[in-house]
C-alpha positions as CSV (number, residue, x, y, z in Angstrom):
1,M,81.9,70.9,186.7
2,R,81.0,67.7,184.8
3,H,82.5,69.2,181.6
4,M,85.7,69.9,183.5
5,N,85.9,66.1,184.4
6,L,85.5,66.8,188.1
7,V,82.3,65.0,189.0
8,T,81.7,61.3,189.6
9,A,78.2,59.8,189.1
10,R,76.8,57.2,191.4
11,A,74.1,55.1,189.8
12,T,71.8,52.6,191.5
13,V,70.2,49.6,189.7
14,T,66.7,48.8,190.7
15,P,64.1,46.3,189.4
16,D,62.6,49.1,187.3
17,N,65.9,50.4,186.0
18,S,68.3,47.5,185.5
19,D,69.9,48.1,182.1
20,Y,73.5,48.7,183.2
21,K,74.6,49.5,179.7
22,E,71.9,52.1,179.1
23,I,72.5,53.7,182.6
24,F,76.2,53.8,181.9
25,N,75.9,55.3,178.4
26,H,73.4,58.0,179.6
27,L,75.7,59.1,182.4
28,N,78.8,58.9,180.1
29,E,77.0,61.3,177.6
30,L,76.6,63.7,180.5
31,E,80.4,63.7,180.8
32,F,80.9,62.3,184.3
33,R,84.5,61.4,185.2
34,A,83.6,57.9,186.6
35,I,80.4,55.9,186.8
36,P,80.2,53.3,189.6
37,I,76.9,51.3,189.5
38,A,75.5,49.3,192.4
39,I,72.4,47.3,193.0
40,A,69.7,48.5,195.5
41,Q,69.8,45.1,197.1
42,N,67.0,45.9,199.6
43,M,64.6,46.4,196.7
44,V,65.4,43.2,194.8
45,D,63.8,39.8,195.3
46,D,65.3,36.5,193.8
47,E,63.4,36.7,190.5
48,Q,64.4,40.3,190.0
49,F,67.9,39.6,191.0
50,D,68.1,37.0,188.2
51,K,67.1,39.6,185.7
52,I,69.6,42.1,187.1
53,L,72.3,39.5,187.0
54,S,71.6,38.9,183.3
55,E,71.9,42.7,182.7
56,Y,75.2,42.8,184.6
57,I,76.5,40.0,182.4
58,N,75.6,42.1,179.3
59,Y,77.5,45.0,181.0
60,I,80.6,42.8,181.4
61,F,80.5,41.9,177.7
62,Y,80.1,45.6,176.9
63,F,83.2,46.3,179.0
64,E,85.1,43.6,177.1
65,E,84.0,45.2,173.8
66,L,85.3,48.6,174.9
67,I,88.7,47.1,175.8
68,L,88.9,45.1,172.6
69,T,88.2,48.2,170.5
70,K,90.7,50.2,172.6
71,Q,88.1,52.6,174.0
72,Y,90.0,52.7,177.2
73,A,88.9,56.1,178.4
74,K,85.3,55.0,178.3
75,A,86.0,51.6,179.9
76,K,87.9,53.2,182.7
77,K,84.8,55.0,183.7
78,M,83.3,51.6,184.6
79,T,85.1,51.9,187.9
80,E,83.8,48.6,189.5
81,L,84.7,46.5,186.4
82,C,87.9,48.3,185.7
83,A,89.1,47.8,189.3
84,K,88.3,44.0,189.1
85,A,90.0,43.7,185.7
86,L,93.2,45.4,187.0
87,N,93.4,42.9,189.8
88,I,93.6,40.1,187.3
89,K,97.3,39.5,186.7
90,N,97.1,36.7,184.2
91,D,95.3,37.1,180.8
92,D,94.4,33.4,180.9
93,V,92.5,34.0,184.1
94,L,90.6,36.9,182.5
95,F,89.6,34.7,179.5
96,E,88.5,31.9,181.9
97,I,86.3,34.4,183.7
98,M,84.8,35.7,180.4
99,D,84.2,32.1,179.2
100,A,82.5,31.3,182.5
101,V,80.3,34.3,182.2
102,Q,79.5,33.4,178.6
103,E,78.6,29.9,179.6
104,E,76.4,31.1,182.3
105,Q,74.6,33.4,179.9
106,C,74.1,30.5,177.4
107,L,72.5,28.4,180.1
108,R,69.7,31.1,180.6
């Protein structure tokens, strides 16, 4: 059914499995229609959350890369990021968000 574009994956990020990009690409190769990813918050302490946040920031940049290279079909599978991006009405706001994320990453 995956090959018919009928099945959505549901991935969970844990302290032992926190590379959003790797998780997404693995599930994308398996041909899931959409790939929402969420944190298992009950398993994450503050130190681990910082690491997961860093991975999430990398995932946001990967989403941006897909958009800039017009890989829209792949980017649309990142349902949580795609939904947030579609809610942004003004390109300047999107760039401000990306700048803030980049600044946060540089501070780490």
